[in-house]
N, C-alpha and C positions, 0 to 999 in steps of 0.2 A: 255172434260170439262177442263177449265183453272185451273191452280194450284192456290190455295188460298194464300193470302199474308197478313200477319198481322204485326203490328208494336207495339213493346213494348218499352216504353221510361223509362229508369231508371235514375232518376235525383238525384244526391247527393248534399247535402248542405254543405256549409263551416261552420265547427264548430271550435270555438277557441281551441287551443291546450293547455292543462293543464298538467303540469308535475306531475306524480304520485310519484316521488322520493322525500323523505323527509330526512332531516338530522337527525342524532341521533347516539349515541354511540353504537357500536357493530353491526350496520347494514352492510350487505354485499353489495358490489357494484352490480348494475344490470348486468345480464348476457348479453354478446354480442349477438345481433341478428344474425342468420345465414346469412341474407342478407347483413350485414355490411361487410362481407368478400368478397363480389362481387364488383369489381371495375366497376362503370358505364362508359359508353362512355364519353370521355372528350369533353367538348364543343359541346354537342349534338345539331345538327341542325334540329329543328322540321319541318322546311319548307321542307327540303330534305327528312325527314322521312315520311312526309304526303303522302296520297294516299292509294291505294288498296294493301292489302297483303293477300296471301293465307296461311292458316294454314297447315303446312307440317307435324309437329310431336310434340308430347307432352311427357315430362318426368315427371312422377308423381307416387306417391304411392296410389293414389285414388282407393279405393276398387271397385267403380263403373266401372272405366276404366278397371280394371283387369278382372272384370266379364263380361263386355259388350263391350269390345273393337271392336268386330265385328259389333256393332251397331252404331258406331260413324258416324256422318254426316259431309260432306264437309263443311268447314267454311271459311269465309273471314272476314277481318276487314278493315275498312277504317279510317285512321287517318287524323284529320284535325287540323292543327297547330293553336294556338290561335293568336289573333291580338296583344295581349300584353303578355310579359313574365310572369306576375303574374296570367294570366288566365289559365284555365284548357285545357288540350289536349282532344279533343272530339274523342271518339272511338265508331264507329258503327260496330256491329258484325252481320253478316248475316249467319243464319244457319237454317236447317230444324228441325221441331218438329212435329211429327204426320202428315207428308207429307205436311206441310205448312211452308212457309218461314217466319222467324221472324227477325225483326231488333231490336237488343238490343243496346241501346245507353247509354254510360257511360261517366263520366267525370274523367279523370286522373289529379289530382291536383298536381301542381309542388311543390317541396320541396326546401330547401336551397341548395341541391346538384343537380347539372346538371345531367340529365339522371336518376333521381330517382323521383317516383311519388307516390301518395296516392289515393286509391279508397276507399271512405268512405262507411262503412257498416251501418246497422241500429243501431248498437252499437259498441263501440270501439273494442270489442273482434272480431268483424267481419270485421274490416278494412283490406284491402289488400295493401301491399306495393309492388311496382313494380320497377324493375331496368332494364334499357336497357343495356345489357351486351356487345353485339357486333352487329355491322352493317356496311355494306359498302354502305348503302342507295339504291343501284341500284339492288341488287339481294337478300339479306337476312337480317334478324334481329333476334336476340335471346333475349327473355325477360325472366326475373326471377320474380317469384311471391312468396310472403310470407304471410301466414295467420296463426296467432298463432304459430309462429316459425316453421311452416311446409313450405318447399320449393317445388315449381314446376317450370318447364321450358317449354317454347314454342318456336318453330322454325317457322318463317314465311318466305315466299318467294314472290318475285314480280311475279313469274310464278308458275304454278301448280307443276312443278318439279324443283328440284335443283340438281346441280352436286354432285357426290359422295363425293368429298372432303369436301363440306360443311356439308353433312349428317354425315360424319365421325367426323368432328369437333364437331358437336352438341352432338354426342354420347360420345365423349371424355370428353367434358365439363360436360355432365350429369353424367358420371362416377365419376368425381371429387366431385360431390354432393351426391355420394352414390347410384346413379341409375344404376343398371345393365341393360343390353339390354332388360331384361324381363319387365322393367318398362318404356321403351320408346315405345310409341304407334304412329305409322304412321296414318295419316288421309287420307281419300279418295281424289283422284285427279280428280273427275268427279262429276257431279250433283250439281254444285254450284248455289246458289240463285243469282238472279240479283237484283241490286238496282233499285229504281224507275227511276233514271237518265239513267241507262243502258237499261231498258225496253223502255224508251221514245226514246232513240237513235235507237234501233232496229226497232221501229215502224215508224220511219221517212221515 
């Protein structure tokens, strides 16, 4: 029997940004976000970053990952550069859930800082801020994510496997964020879902 294939589209809307900081005597300045300490890739080229990436490893304190890391599924993302600089970066994530392939589509909205994006949640507290920390465009990219001041990291590769020096680099960068090796979770290198275009090509 053929494997089921489902598509979930997650569309975020553009919401005006309203500052919550008000003037007043005796008010403390807002704390610096942990993500502000990460330097984004300078002059990020979204056209070169576009295309398919395999999820290699995740650094996170997520309790689910700690308890269920043996259950994680192979995952790929496809990035599509926008036609205009002010338009969002389209992200399509393919992964399995209950033996079915799901296509989760998101919009990473650009910010005033090159290499930094915003994924809108259903309310501001659920917004996710993303920074492209490192990439050579041809083999690997490291992304930082922040939600409610909590940081996680993801390492993606153009191929299912990456050289040891890149894996070591990711672990070293994760350690700088307070992640020991116990909080770095490798993802499977097999059983990837195929996109509709890839299936079409195979059937030609």
